[in-house]
PyMOL Python script that loads the backbone (N, CA, C, O; Angstrom):
from pymol import cmd

cmd.read_pdbstr("""\
ATOM      1  N   MET A   1      94.508 -25.995-160.471  1.00  0.00           N
ATOM      2  CA  MET A   1      95.643 -25.440-161.185  1.00  0.00           C
ATOM      3  C   MET A   1      95.689 -25.886-162.640  1.00  0.00           C
ATOM      4  O   MET A   1      96.433 -25.316-163.438  1.00  0.00           O
ATOM      5  N   ASP A   2      94.908 -26.891-162.990  1.00  0.00           N
ATOM      6  CA  ASP A   2      94.894 -27.371-164.370  1.00  0.00           C
ATOM      7  C   ASP A   2      93.905 -26.607-165.243  1.00  0.00           C
ATOM      8  O   ASP A   2      93.907 -26.782-166.462  1.00  0.00           O
ATOM      9  N   ASN A   3      93.069 -25.775-164.656  1.00  0.00           N
ATOM     10  CA  ASN A   3      92.069 -25.022-165.400  1.00  0.00           C
ATOM     11  C   ASN A   3      92.525 -23.586-165.626  1.00  0.00           C
ATOM     12  O   ASN A   3      93.393 -23.081-164.913  1.00  0.00           O
ATOM     13  N   THR A   4      91.932 -22.934-166.624  1.00  0.00           N
ATOM     14  CA  THR A   4      92.250 -21.534-166.887  1.00  0.00           C
ATOM     15  C   THR A   4      91.210 -20.627-166.239  1.00  0.00           C
ATOM     16  O   THR A   4      90.126 -21.069-165.859  1.00  0.00           O
ATOM     17  N   ASN A   5      91.557 -19.369-166.124  1.00  0.00           N
ATOM     18  CA  ASN A   5      90.644 -18.341-165.604  1.00  0.00           C
ATOM     19  C   ASN A   5      90.078 -18.686-164.232  1.00  0.00           C
ATOM     20  O   ASN A   5      88.867 -18.618-164.021  1.00  0.00           O
ATOM     21  N   GLN A   6      90.930 -19.046-163.325  1.00  0.00           N
ATOM     22  CA  GLN A   6      90.497 -19.421-161.985  1.00  0.00           C
ATOM     23  C   GLN A   6      90.777 -18.306-160.992  1.00  0.00           C
ATOM     24  O   GLN A   6      91.735 -17.548-161.146  1.00  0.00           O
ATOM     25  N   THR A   7      89.935 -18.214-159.977  1.00  0.00           N
ATOM     26  CA  THR A   7      90.108 -17.255-158.891  1.00  0.00           C
ATOM     27  C   THR A   7      90.118 -18.026-157.581  1.00  0.00           C
ATOM     28  O   THR A   7      89.296 -18.916-157.362  1.00  0.00           O
ATOM     29  N   LEU A   8      91.051 -17.676-156.720  1.00  0.00           N
ATOM     30  CA  LEU A   8      91.124 -18.293-155.398  1.00  0.00           C
ATOM     31  C   LEU A   8      90.758 -17.228-154.377  1.00  0.00           C
ATOM     32  O   LEU A   8      91.398 -16.178-154.310  1.00  0.00           O
ATOM     33  N   PHE A   9      89.748 -17.494-153.596  1.00  0.00           N
ATOM     34  CA  PHE A   9      89.297 -16.584-152.550  1.00  0.00           C
ATOM     35  C   PHE A   9      89.378 -17.340-151.236  1.00  0.00           C
ATOM     36  O   PHE A   9      88.768 -18.399-151.091  1.00  0.00           O
ATOM     37  N   CYS A  10      90.124 -16.809-150.282  1.00  0.00           N
ATOM     38  CA  CYS A  10      90.366 -17.529-149.024  1.00  0.00           C
ATOM     39  C   CYS A  10      89.936 -16.716-147.810  1.00  0.00           C
ATOM     40  O   CYS A  10      90.776 -16.093-147.160  1.00  0.00           O
ATOM     41  N   PRO A  11      88.661 -16.711-147.496  1.00  0.00           N
ATOM     42  CA  PRO A  11      88.240 -16.036-146.265  1.00  0.00           C
ATOM     43  C   PRO A  11      88.510 -16.926-145.063  1.00  0.00           C
ATOM     44  O   PRO A  11      88.619 -18.144-145.203  1.00  0.00           O
ATOM     45  N   GLY A  12      88.619 -16.333-143.896  1.00  0.00           N
ATOM     46  CA  GLY A  12      88.817 -17.121-142.682  1.00  0.00           C
ATOM     47  C   GLY A  12      89.215 -16.240-141.516  1.00  0.00           C
ATOM     48  O   GLY A  12      89.499 -15.054-141.683  1.00  0.00           O
ATOM     49  N   ILE A  13      89.231 -16.820-140.361  1.00  0.00           N
ATOM     50  CA  ILE A  13      89.579 -16.071-139.153  1.00  0.00           C
ATOM     51  C   ILE A  13      91.070 -15.764-139.126  1.00  0.00           C
ATOM     52  O   ILE A  13      91.855 -16.478-139.751  1.00  0.00           O
ATOM     53  N   PRO A  14      91.478 -14.710-138.412  1.00  0.00           N
ATOM     54  CA  PRO A  14      92.906 -14.406-138.289  1.00  0.00           C
ATOM     55  C   PRO A  14      93.666 -15.584-137.674  1.00  0.00           C
ATOM     56  O   PRO A  14      93.214 -16.192-136.703  1.00  0.00           O
ATOM     57  N   GLY A  15      94.816 -15.892-138.251  1.00  0.00           N
ATOM     58  CA  GLY A  15      95.643 -16.968-137.723  1.00  0.00           C
ATOM     59  C   GLY A  15      95.315 -18.345-138.262  1.00  0.00           C
ATOM     60  O   GLY A  15      95.914 -19.330-137.832  1.00  0.00           O
ATOM     61  N   ALA A  16      94.372 -18.438-139.197  1.00  0.00           N
ATOM     62  CA  ALA A  16      93.972 -19.737-139.734  1.00  0.00           C
ATOM     63  C   ALA A  16      94.992 -20.306-140.721  1.00  0.00           C
ATOM     64  O   ALA A  16      94.953 -21.496-141.032  1.00  0.00           O
ATOM     65  N   GLY A  17      95.909 -19.461-141.216  1.00  0.00           N
ATOM     66  CA  GLY A  17      96.925 -19.931-142.149  1.00  0.00           C
ATOM     67  C   GLY A  17      96.662 -19.563-143.597  1.00  0.00           C
ATOM     68  O   GLY A  17      97.294 -20.103-144.505  1.00  0.00           O
ATOM     69  N   LYS A  18      95.727 -18.639-143.817  1.00  0.00           N
ATOM     70  CA  LYS A  18      95.374 -18.242-145.186  1.00  0.00           C
ATOM     71  C   LYS A  18      96.581 -17.695-145.938  1.00  0.00           C
ATOM     72  O   LYS A  18      96.837 -18.095-147.073  1.00  0.00           O
ATOM     73  N   THR A  19      97.310 -16.803-145.326  1.00  0.00           N
ATOM     74  CA  THR A  19      98.455 -16.171-145.987  1.00  0.00           C
ATOM     75  C   THR A  19      99.527 -17.191-146.320  1.00  0.00           C
ATOM     76  O   THR A  19     100.116 -17.131-147.399  1.00  0.00           O
ATOM     77  N   VAL A  20      99.791 -18.115-145.429  1.00  0.00           N
ATOM     78  CA  VAL A  20     100.808 -19.147-145.660  1.00  0.00           C
ATOM     79  C   VAL A  20     100.404 -20.033-146.836  1.00  0.00           C
ATOM     80  O   VAL A  20     101.215 -20.299-147.723  1.00  0.00           O
ATOM     81  N   ILE A  21      99.168 -20.484-146.843  1.00  0.00           N
ATOM     82  CA  ILE A  21      98.696 -21.358-147.921  1.00  0.00           C
ATOM     83  C   ILE A  21      98.724 -20.631-149.261  1.00  0.00           C
ATOM     84  O   ILE A  21      99.199 -21.174-150.258  1.00  0.00           O
ATOM     85  N   VAL A  22      98.215 -19.405-149.282  1.00  0.00           N
ATOM     86  CA  VAL A  22      98.191 -18.646-150.533  1.00  0.00           C
ATOM     87  C   VAL A  22      99.608 -18.349-151.010  1.00  0.00           C
ATOM     88  O   VAL A  22      99.867 -18.404-152.213  1.00  0.00           O
ATOM     89  N   SER A  23     100.526 -18.039-150.110  1.00  0.00           N
ATOM     90  CA  SER A  23     101.926 -17.796-150.491  1.00  0.00           C
ATOM     91  C   SER A  23     102.539 -19.031-151.141  1.00  0.00           C
ATOM     92  O   SER A  23     103.284 -18.915-152.114  1.00  0.00           O
ATOM     93  N   MET A  24     102.233 -20.197-150.615  1.00  0.00           N
ATOM     94  CA  MET A  24     102.737 -21.440-151.202  1.00  0.00           C
ATOM     95  C   MET A  24     102.156 -21.655-152.602  1.00  0.00           C
ATOM     96  O   MET A  24     102.862 -22.081-153.516  1.00  0.00           O
ATOM     97  N   ILE A  25     100.879 -21.358-152.758  1.00  0.00           N
ATOM     98  CA  ILE A  25     100.221 -21.513-154.064  1.00  0.00           C
ATOM     99  C   ILE A  25     100.808 -20.527-155.072  1.00  0.00           C
ATOM    100  O   ILE A  25     101.111 -20.904-156.204  1.00  0.00           O
ATOM    101  N   VAL A  26     100.969 -19.273-154.669  1.00  0.00           N
ATOM    102  CA  VAL A  26     101.539 -18.259-155.563  1.00  0.00           C
ATOM    103  C   VAL A  26     102.949 -18.647-155.977  1.00  0.00           C
ATOM    104  O   VAL A  26     103.290 -18.561-157.157  1.00  0.00           O
ATOM    105  N   ASP A  27     103.778 -19.073-155.023  1.00  0.00           N
ATOM    106  CA  ASP A  27     105.143 -19.510-155.352  1.00  0.00           C
ATOM    107  C   ASP A  27     105.128 -20.663-156.348  1.00  0.00           C
ATOM    108  O   ASP A  27     105.926 -20.683-157.284  1.00  0.00           O
ATOM    109  N   SER A  28     104.229 -21.618-156.155  1.00  0.00           N
ATOM    110  CA  SER A  28     104.125 -22.753-157.067  1.00  0.00           C
ATOM    111  C   SER A  28     103.703 -22.305-158.463  1.00  0.00           C
ATOM    112  O   SER A  28     104.270 -22.750-159.461  1.00  0.00           O
ATOM    113  N   LEU A  29     102.713 -21.429-158.530  1.00  0.00           N
ATOM    114  CA  LEU A  29     102.251 -20.931-159.831  1.00  0.00           C
ATOM    115  C   LEU A  29     103.346 -20.151-160.549  1.00  0.00           C
ATOM    116  O   LEU A  29     103.554 -20.328-161.749  1.00  0.00           O
ATOM    117  N   LEU A  30     104.042 -19.292-159.819  1.00  0.00           N
ATOM    118  CA  LEU A  30     105.110 -18.502-160.426  1.00  0.00           C
ATOM    119  C   LEU A  30     106.242 -19.382-160.943  1.00  0.00           C
ATOM    120  O   LEU A  30     106.834 -19.086-161.981  1.00  0.00           O
ATOM    121  N   SER A  31     106.544 -20.458-160.231  1.00  0.00           N
ATOM    122  CA  SER A  31     107.628 -21.337-160.675  1.00  0.00           C
ATOM    123  C   SER A  31     107.230 -22.164-161.899  1.00  0.00           C
ATOM    124  O   SER A  31     108.092 -22.588-162.669  1.00  0.00           O
ATOM    125  N   LYS A  32     105.918 -22.395-162.082  1.00  0.00           N
ATOM    126  CA  LYS A  32     105.444 -23.186-163.214  1.00  0.00           C
ATOM    127  C   LYS A  32     105.032 -22.342-164.408  1.00  0.00           C
ATOM    128  O   LYS A  32     104.786 -22.886-165.484  1.00  0.00           O
ATOM    129  N   ALA A  33     104.953 -21.042-164.250  1.00  0.00           N
ATOM    130  CA  ALA A  33     104.473 -20.157-165.327  1.00  0.00           C
ATOM    131  C   ALA A  33     105.608 -19.848-166.284  1.00  0.00           C
ATOM    132  O   ALA A  33     106.268 -18.815-166.169  1.00  0.00           O
ATOM    133  N   SER A  34     105.829 -20.738-167.219  1.00  0.00           N
ATOM    134  CA  SER A  34     106.888 -20.532-168.195  1.00  0.00           C
ATOM    135  C   SER A  34     106.357 -19.978-169.510  1.00  0.00           C
ATOM    136  O   SER A  34     107.129 -19.541-170.364  1.00  0.00           O
ATOM    137  N   GLN A  35     105.058 -19.997-169.668  1.00  0.00           N
ATOM    138  CA  GLN A  35     104.458 -19.514-170.907  1.00  0.00           C
ATOM    139  C   GLN A  35     104.280 -17.999-170.837  1.00  0.00           C
ATOM    140  O   GLN A  35     103.819 -17.476-169.822  1.00  0.00           O
ATOM    141  N   PRO A  36     104.644 -17.287-171.911  1.00  0.00           N
ATOM    142  CA  PRO A  36     104.504 -15.828-171.897  1.00  0.00           C
ATOM    143  C   PRO A  36     103.064 -15.359-171.712  1.00  0.00           C
ATOM    144  O   PRO A  36     102.836 -14.278-171.168  1.00  0.00           O
ATOM    145  N   GLN A  37     102.097 -16.148-172.151  1.00  0.00           N
ATOM    146  CA  GLN A  37     100.705 -15.730-172.029  1.00  0.00           C
ATOM    147  C   GLN A  37     100.116 -16.029-170.654  1.00  0.00           C
ATOM    148  O   GLN A  37      98.972 -15.661-170.386  1.00  0.00           O
ATOM    149  N   ALA A  38     100.864 -16.682-169.787  1.00  0.00           N
ATOM    150  CA  ALA A  38     100.379 -16.973-168.438  1.00  0.00           C
ATOM    151  C   ALA A  38     100.464 -15.711-167.595  1.00  0.00           C
ATOM    152  O   ALA A  38     101.528 -15.102-167.480  1.00  0.00           O
ATOM    153  N   GLY A  39      99.336 -15.321-167.005  1.00  0.00           N
ATOM    154  CA  GLY A  39      99.317 -14.141-166.154  1.00  0.00           C
ATOM    155  C   GLY A  39      98.957 -14.512-164.735  1.00  0.00           C
ATOM    156  O   GLY A  39      97.953 -15.184-164.496  1.00  0.00           O
ATOM    157  N   ILE A  40      99.774 -14.077-163.794  1.00  0.00           N
ATOM    158  CA  ILE A  40      99.515 -14.364-162.386  1.00  0.00           C
ATOM    159  C   ILE A  40      99.600 -13.051-161.621  1.00  0.00           C
ATOM    160  O   ILE A  40     100.620 -12.363-161.652  1.00  0.00           O
ATOM    161  N   ALA A  41      98.521 -12.717-160.939  1.00  0.00           N
ATOM    162  CA  ALA A  41      98.488 -11.521-160.102  1.00  0.00           C
ATOM    163  C   ALA A  41      97.828 -11.904-158.789  1.00  0.00           C
ATOM    164  O   ALA A  41      96.947 -12.764-158.752  1.00  0.00           O
ATOM    165  N   PHE A  42      98.257 -11.262-157.719  1.00  0.00           N
ATOM    166  CA  PHE A  42      97.700 -11.599-156.415  1.00  0.00           C
ATOM    167  C   PHE A  42      97.717 -10.392-155.495  1.00  0.00           C
ATOM    168  O   PHE A  42      98.505  -9.464-155.676  1.00  0.00           O
ATOM    169  N   PHE A  43      96.829 -10.418-154.500  1.00  0.00           N
ATOM    170  CA  PHE A  43      96.740  -9.382-153.475  1.00  0.00           C
ATOM    171  C   PHE A  43      96.645 -10.047-152.116  1.00  0.00           C
ATOM    172  O   PHE A  43      96.081 -11.131-151.973  1.00  0.00           O
ATOM    173  N   TYR A  44      97.200  -9.384-151.133  1.00  0.00           N
ATOM    174  CA  TYR A  44      96.965  -9.751-149.746  1.00  0.00           C
ATOM    175  C   TYR A  44      96.253  -8.551-149.125  1.00  0.00           C
ATOM    176  O   TYR A  44      96.858  -7.495-148.944  1.00  0.00           O
ATOM    177  N   PHE A  45      94.976  -8.711-148.800  1.00  0.00           N
ATOM    178  CA  PHE A  45      94.201  -7.618-148.231  1.00  0.00           C
ATOM    179  C   PHE A  45      94.249  -7.663-146.718  1.00  0.00           C
ATOM    180  O   PHE A  45      94.184  -8.731-146.111  1.00  0.00           O
ATOM    181  N   ASP A  46      94.363  -6.508-146.128  1.00  0.00           N
ATOM    182  CA  ASP A  46      94.238  -6.350-144.685  1.00  0.00           C
ATOM    183  C   ASP A  46      92.877  -5.717-144.448  1.00  0.00           C
ATOM    184  O   ASP A  46      92.640  -4.584-144.867  1.00  0.00           O
ATOM    185  N   THR A  47      91.996  -6.420-143.793  1.00  0.00           N
ATOM    186  CA  THR A  47      90.630  -5.924-143.625  1.00  0.00           C
ATOM    187  C   THR A  47      90.576  -4.624-142.836  1.00  0.00           C
ATOM    188  O   THR A  47      89.608  -3.871-142.946  1.00  0.00           O
ATOM    189  N   TYR A  48      91.603  -4.356-142.045  1.00  0.00           N
ATOM    190  CA  TYR A  48      91.599  -3.138-141.239  1.00  0.00           C
ATOM    191  C   TYR A  48      91.954  -1.899-142.053  1.00  0.00           C
ATOM    192  O   TYR A  48      91.577  -0.787-141.681  1.00  0.00           O
ATOM    193  N   ILE A  49      92.675  -2.078-143.160  1.00  0.00           N
ATOM    194  CA  ILE A  49      93.033  -0.923-143.987  1.00  0.00           C
ATOM    195  C   ILE A  49      92.471  -1.037-145.406  1.00  0.00           C
ATOM    196  O   ILE A  49      92.864  -0.277-146.291  1.00  0.00           O
ATOM    197  N   PHE A  50      91.559  -1.977-145.626  1.00  0.00           N
ATOM    198  CA  PHE A  50      90.984  -2.193-146.953  1.00  0.00           C
ATOM    199  C   PHE A  50      90.394  -0.915-147.527  1.00  0.00           C
ATOM    200  O   PHE A  50      90.575  -0.627-148.710  1.00  0.00           O
ATOM    201  N   HIS A  51      89.695  -0.150-146.711  1.00  0.00           N
ATOM    202  CA  HIS A  51      89.050   1.081-147.180  1.00  0.00           C
ATOM    203  C   HIS A  51      90.056   2.157-147.569  1.00  0.00           C
ATOM    204  O   HIS A  51      89.684   3.128-148.227  1.00  0.00           O
ATOM    205  N   LYS A  52      91.320   2.009-147.179  1.00  0.00           N
ATOM    206  CA  LYS A  52      92.358   2.988-147.512  1.00  0.00           C
ATOM    207  C   LYS A  52      93.103   2.626-148.796  1.00  0.00           C
ATOM    208  O   LYS A  52      93.999   3.359-149.213  1.00  0.00           O
ATOM    209  N   GLN A  53      92.747   1.510-149.424  1.00  0.00           N
ATOM    210  CA  GLN A  53      93.403   1.073-150.646  1.00  0.00           C
ATOM    211  C   GLN A  53      92.551   1.463-151.842  1.00  0.00           C
ATOM    212  O   GLN A  53      91.576   0.779-152.153  1.00  0.00           O
ATOM    213  N   PRO A  54      92.904   2.556-152.522  1.00  0.00           N
ATOM    214  CA  PRO A  54      92.093   2.983-153.670  1.00  0.00           C
ATOM    215  C   PRO A  54      92.126   1.948-154.792  1.00  0.00           C
ATOM    216  O   PRO A  54      93.137   1.278-155.002  1.00  0.00           O
ATOM    217  N   ILE A  55      91.025   1.827-155.500  1.00  0.00           N
ATOM    218  CA  ILE A  55      90.905   0.826-156.564  1.00  0.00           C
ATOM    219  C   ILE A  55      91.923   1.063-157.666  1.00  0.00           C
ATOM    220  O   ILE A  55      92.426   0.104-158.252  1.00  0.00           O
ATOM    221  N   ASP A  56      92.244   2.335-157.967  1.00  0.00           N
ATOM    222  CA  ASP A  56      93.212   2.582-159.036  1.00  0.00           C
ATOM    223  C   ASP A  56      94.591   2.047-158.677  1.00  0.00           C
ATOM    224  O   ASP A  56      95.326   1.586-159.550  1.00  0.00           O
ATOM    225  N   THR A  57      94.943   2.105-157.400  1.00  0.00           N
ATOM    226  CA  THR A  57      96.228   1.546-156.965  1.00  0.00           C
ATOM    227  C   THR A  57      96.223   0.030-157.099  1.00  0.00           C
ATOM    228  O   THR A  57      97.220  -0.553-157.524  1.00  0.00           O
ATOM    229  N   LEU A  58      95.121  -0.616-156.744  1.00  0.00           N
ATOM    230  CA  LEU A  58      95.022  -2.063-156.880  1.00  0.00           C
ATOM    231  C   LEU A  58      95.098  -2.484-158.344  1.00  0.00           C
ATOM    232  O   LEU A  58      95.747  -3.475-158.676  1.00  0.00           O
ATOM    233  N   LEU A  59      94.434  -1.728-159.217  1.00  0.00           N
ATOM    234  CA  LEU A  59      94.477  -2.046-160.640  1.00  0.00           C
ATOM    235  C   LEU A  59      95.875  -1.840-161.213  1.00  0.00           C
ATOM    236  O   LEU A  59      96.334  -2.643-162.024  1.00  0.00           O
ATOM    237  N   MET A  60      96.553  -0.778-160.803  1.00  0.00           N
ATOM    238  CA  MET A  60      97.920  -0.536-161.272  1.00  0.00           C
ATOM    239  C   MET A  60      98.858  -1.636-160.777  1.00  0.00           C
ATOM    240  O   MET A  60      99.750  -2.069-161.506  1.00  0.00           O
ATOM    241  N   PHE A  61      98.657  -2.084-159.543  1.00  0.00           N
ATOM    242  CA  PHE A  61      99.470  -3.158-159.008  1.00  0.00           C
ATOM    243  C   PHE A  61      99.270  -4.442-159.810  1.00  0.00           C
ATOM    244  O   PHE A  61     100.228  -5.162-160.089  1.00  0.00           O
ATOM    245  N   THR A  62      98.020  -4.724-160.179  1.00  0.00           N
ATOM    246  CA  THR A  62      97.717  -5.895-161.002  1.00  0.00           C
ATOM    247  C   THR A  62      98.387  -5.778-162.363  1.00  0.00           C
ATOM    248  O   THR A  62      99.000  -6.731-162.844  1.00  0.00           O
ATOM    249  N   LEU A  63      98.270  -4.623-162.977  1.00  0.00           N
ATOM    250  CA  LEU A  63      98.881  -4.386-164.279  1.00  0.00           C
ATOM    251  C   LEU A  63     100.401  -4.535-164.214  1.00  0.00           C
ATOM    252  O   LEU A  63     101.021  -5.103-165.113  1.00  0.00           O
ATOM    253  N   LYS A  64     100.979  -4.024-163.150  1.00  0.00           N
ATOM    254  CA  LYS A  64     102.431  -4.149-162.970  1.00  0.00           C
ATOM    255  C   LYS A  64     102.839  -5.619-162.873  1.00  0.00           C
ATOM    256  O   LYS A  64     103.825  -6.034-163.483  1.00  0.00           O
ATOM    257  N   GLN A  65     102.084  -6.402-162.109  1.00  0.00           N
ATOM    258  CA  GLN A  65     102.400  -7.823-161.972  1.00  0.00           C
ATOM    259  C   GLN A  65     102.259  -8.563-163.297  1.00  0.00           C
ATOM    260  O   GLN A  65     103.088  -9.407-163.637  1.00  0.00           O
ATOM    261  N   LEU A  66     101.201  -8.241-164.045  1.00  0.00           N
ATOM    262  CA  LEU A  66     100.936  -8.963-165.281  1.00  0.00           C
ATOM    263  C   LEU A  66     101.906  -8.598-166.407  1.00  0.00           C
ATOM    264  O   LEU A  66     102.103  -9.393-167.326  1.00  0.00           O
ATOM    265  N   THR A  67     102.508  -7.420-166.354  1.00  0.00           N
ATOM    266  CA  THR A  67     103.428  -7.005-167.417  1.00  0.00           C
ATOM    267  C   THR A  67     104.891  -7.095-167.005  1.00  0.00           C
ATOM    268  O   THR A  67     105.776  -6.789-167.803  1.00  0.00           O
ATOM    269  N   LYS A  68     105.151  -7.502-165.798  1.00  0.00           N
ATOM    270  CA  LYS A  68     106.518  -7.537-165.261  1.00  0.00           C
ATOM    271  C   LYS A  68     107.492  -8.346-166.115  1.00  0.00           C
ATOM    272  O   LYS A  68     108.631  -7.921-166.307  1.00  0.00           O
ATOM    273  N   GLY A  69     107.081  -9.475-166.620  1.00  0.00           N
ATOM    274  CA  GLY A  69     107.985 -10.339-167.367  1.00  0.00           C
ATOM    275  C   GLY A  69     108.053 -10.061-168.853  1.00  0.00           C
ATOM    276  O   GLY A  69     108.777 -10.743-169.578  1.00  0.00           O
ATOM    277  N   PHE A  70     107.310  -9.067-169.320  1.00  0.00           N
ATOM    278  CA  PHE A  70     107.292  -8.774-170.753  1.00  0.00           C
ATOM    279  C   PHE A  70     108.591  -8.099-171.180  1.00  0.00           C
ATOM    280  O   PHE A  70     109.110  -7.239-170.467  1.00  0.00           O
ATOM    281  N   SER A  71     109.112  -8.482-172.331  1.00  0.00           N
ATOM    282  CA  SER A  71     110.287  -7.800-172.866  1.00  0.00           C
ATOM    283  C   SER A  71     109.888  -6.483-173.524  1.00  0.00           C
ATOM    284  O   SER A  71     110.690  -5.552-173.600  1.00  0.00           O
ATOM    285  N   VAL A  72     108.643  -6.410-173.999  1.00  0.00           N
ATOM    286  CA  VAL A  72     108.100  -5.192-174.599  1.00  0.00           C
ATOM    287  C   VAL A  72     106.748  -4.911-173.944  1.00  0.00           C
ATOM    288  O   VAL A  72     105.907  -5.802-173.830  1.00  0.00           O
ATOM    289  N   ILE A  73     106.552  -3.671-173.517  1.00  0.00           N
ATOM    290  CA  ILE A  73     105.286  -3.294-172.899  1.00  0.00           C
ATOM    291  C   ILE A  73     104.200  -3.242-173.984  1.00  0.00           C
ATOM    292  O   ILE A  73     104.409  -2.617-175.024  1.00  0.00           O
ATOM    293  N   PRO A  74     103.049  -3.883-173.763  1.00  0.00           N
ATOM    294  CA  PRO A  74     101.966  -3.841-174.749  1.00  0.00           C
ATOM    295  C   PRO A  74     101.523  -2.402-175.046  1.00  0.00           C
ATOM    296  O   PRO A  74     101.546  -1.546-174.162  1.00  0.00           O
ATOM    297  N   ASN A  75     101.124  -2.146-176.282  1.00  0.00           N
ATOM    298  CA  ASN A  75     100.719  -0.804-176.702  1.00  0.00           C
ATOM    299  C   ASN A  75      99.603  -0.232-175.843  1.00  0.00           C
ATOM    300  O   ASN A  75      99.633   0.953-175.510  1.00  0.00           O
ATOM    301  N   ASP A  76      98.622  -1.044-175.480  1.00  0.00           N
ATOM    302  CA  ASP A  76      97.505  -0.566-174.665  1.00  0.00           C
ATOM    303  C   ASP A  76      97.972  -0.094-173.293  1.00  0.00           C
ATOM    304  O   ASP A  76      97.467   0.898-172.767  1.00  0.00           O
ATOM    305  N   VAL A  77      98.923  -0.797-172.722  1.00  0.00           N
ATOM    306  CA  VAL A  77      99.451  -0.425-171.408  1.00  0.00           C
ATOM    307  C   VAL A  77     100.230   0.877-171.519  1.00  0.00           C
ATOM    308  O   VAL A  77     100.097   1.763-170.675  1.00  0.00           O
ATOM    309  N   GLU A  78     101.031   0.987-172.547  1.00  0.00           N
ATOM    310  CA  GLU A  78     101.801   2.218-172.759  1.00  0.00           C
ATOM    311  C   GLU A  78     100.856   3.407-172.983  1.00  0.00           C
ATOM    312  O   GLU A  78     101.086   4.499-172.463  1.00  0.00           O
ATOM    313  N   TYR A  79      99.799   3.181-173.760  1.00  0.00           N
ATOM    314  CA  TYR A  79      98.810   4.228-174.004  1.00  0.00           C
ATOM    315  C   TYR A  79      98.177   4.680-172.685  1.00  0.00           C
ATOM    316  O   TYR A  79      98.086   5.881-172.427  1.00  0.00           O
ATOM    317  N   LEU A  80      97.743   3.739-171.853  1.00  0.00           N
ATOM    318  CA  LEU A  80      97.151   4.083-170.556  1.00  0.00           C
ATOM    319  C   LEU A  80      98.115   4.889-169.699  1.00  0.00           C
ATOM    320  O   LEU A  80      97.718   5.853-169.044  1.00  0.00           O
ATOM    321  N   TYR A  81      99.370   4.494-169.707  1.00  0.00           N
ATOM    322  CA  TYR A  81     100.383   5.207-168.924  1.00  0.00           C
ATOM    323  C   TYR A  81     100.490   6.667-169.373  1.00  0.00           C
ATOM    324  O   TYR A  81     100.422   7.585-168.555  1.00  0.00           O
ATOM    325  N   HIS A  82     100.658   6.869-170.681  1.00  0.00           N
ATOM    326  CA  HIS A  82     100.835   8.232-171.195  1.00  0.00           C
ATOM    327  C   HIS A  82      99.569   9.084-171.011  1.00  0.00           C
ATOM    328  O   HIS A  82      99.665  10.269-170.691  1.00  0.00           O
ATOM    329  N   GLU A  83      98.403   8.495-171.208  1.00  0.00           N
ATOM    330  CA  GLU A  83      97.146   9.226-171.011  1.00  0.00           C
ATOM    331  C   GLU A  83      96.996   9.682-169.562  1.00  0.00           C
ATOM    332  O   GLU A  83      96.653  10.836-169.304  1.00  0.00           O
ATOM    333  N   ASN A  84      97.249   8.789-168.629  1.00  0.00           N
ATOM    334  CA  ASN A  84      97.090   9.133-167.214  1.00  0.00           C
ATOM    335  C   ASN A  84      98.195  10.046-166.713  1.00  0.00           C
ATOM    336  O   ASN A  84      97.967  10.869-165.827  1.00  0.00           O
ATOM    337  N   ARG A  85      99.376   9.909-167.266  1.00  0.00           N
ATOM    338  CA  ARG A  85     100.469  10.816-166.894  1.00  0.00           C
ATOM    339  C   ARG A  85     100.141  12.238-167.345  1.00  0.00           C
ATOM    340  O   ARG A  85     100.359  13.191-166.596  1.00  0.00           O
ATOM    341  N   ALA A  86      99.620  12.386-168.563  1.00  0.00           N
ATOM    342  CA  ALA A  86      99.264  13.704-169.097  1.00  0.00           C
ATOM    343  C   ALA A  86      98.139  14.350-168.270  1.00  0.00           C
ATOM    344  O   ALA A  86      98.121  15.566-168.078  1.00  0.00           O
ATOM    345  N   LYS A  87      97.208  13.527-167.787  1.00  0.00           N
ATOM    346  CA  LYS A  87      96.073  14.044-167.000  1.00  0.00           C
ATOM    347  C   LYS A  87      96.435  14.256-165.530  1.00  0.00           C
ATOM    348  O   LYS A  87      95.684  14.884-164.785  1.00  0.00           O
ATOM    349  N   GLY A  88      97.595  13.725-165.116  1.00  0.00           N
ATOM    350  CA  GLY A  88      97.969  13.809-163.699  1.00  0.00           C
ATOM    351  C   GLY A  88      97.226  12.818-162.835  1.00  0.00           C
ATOM    352  O   GLY A  88      97.123  12.993-161.621  1.00  0.00           O
ATOM    353  N   THR A  89      96.702  11.766-163.466  1.00  0.00           N
ATOM    354  CA  THR A  89      95.930  10.760-162.727  1.00  0.00           C
ATOM    355  C   THR A  89      96.671   9.432-162.621  1.00  0.00           C
ATOM    356  O   THR A  89      96.057   8.385-162.416  1.00  0.00           O
ATOM    357  N   LEU A  90      97.972   9.482-162.761  1.00  0.00           N
ATOM    358  CA  LEU A  90      98.764   8.264-162.723  1.00  0.00           C
ATOM    359  C   LEU A  90      98.958   7.818-161.277  1.00  0.00           C
ATOM    360  O   LEU A  90      99.536   8.545-160.469  1.00  0.00           O
ATOM    361  N   ALA A  91      98.476   6.626-160.958  1.00  0.00           N
ATOM    362  CA  ALA A  91      98.686   6.062-159.625  1.00  0.00           C
ATOM    363  C   ALA A  91     100.135   5.628-159.517  1.00  0.00           C
ATOM    364  O   ALA A  91     100.708   5.117-160.479  1.00  0.00           O
ATOM    365  N   THR A  92     100.718   5.826-158.371  1.00  0.00           N
ATOM    366  CA  THR A  92     102.112   5.411-158.173  1.00  0.00           C
ATOM    367  C   THR A  92     102.150   4.203-157.273  1.00  0.00           C
ATOM    368  O   THR A  92     101.467   4.146-156.250  1.00  0.00           O
ATOM    369  N   ILE A  93     102.955   3.240-157.664  1.00  0.00           N
ATOM    370  CA  ILE A  93     103.131   2.038-156.874  1.00  0.00           C
ATOM    371  C   ILE A  93     104.607   1.699-156.824  1.00  0.00           C
ATOM    372  O   ILE A  93     105.363   2.061-157.725  1.00  0.00           O
ATOM    373  N   GLU A  94     105.004   1.031-155.815  1.00  0.00           N
ATOM    374  CA  GLU A  94     106.412   0.639-155.644  1.00  0.00           C
ATOM    375  C   GLU A  94     106.648  -0.737-156.208  1.00  0.00           C
ATOM    376  O   GLU A  94     107.770  -1.241-156.158  1.00  0.00           O
TER     377      GLU A  94
END
""", "prot")
cmd.dss("prot")
cmd.show_as("cartoon", "prot")
cmd.util.cbc("prot")
cmd.orient("prot")
């Protein structure tokens, strides 16, 4: 947690506690992320439906998480939104 640009990958058998451990880590990171430049994004993959999760939806979800706390949306993000909306290629996420 003291280093930058880190990735946590937690493979394991069902029921091993991966989700619980990762949830605790994410909660800890979110509570400590007071700097505006700190970006935290995470996914919980279900191996049974992984093939049904399009990459554009995953990328939009990441972008949503990384820009959630911004008071102003970055120009590049706004540009991507308008370009994809005009083309009808805008992924929708909740």
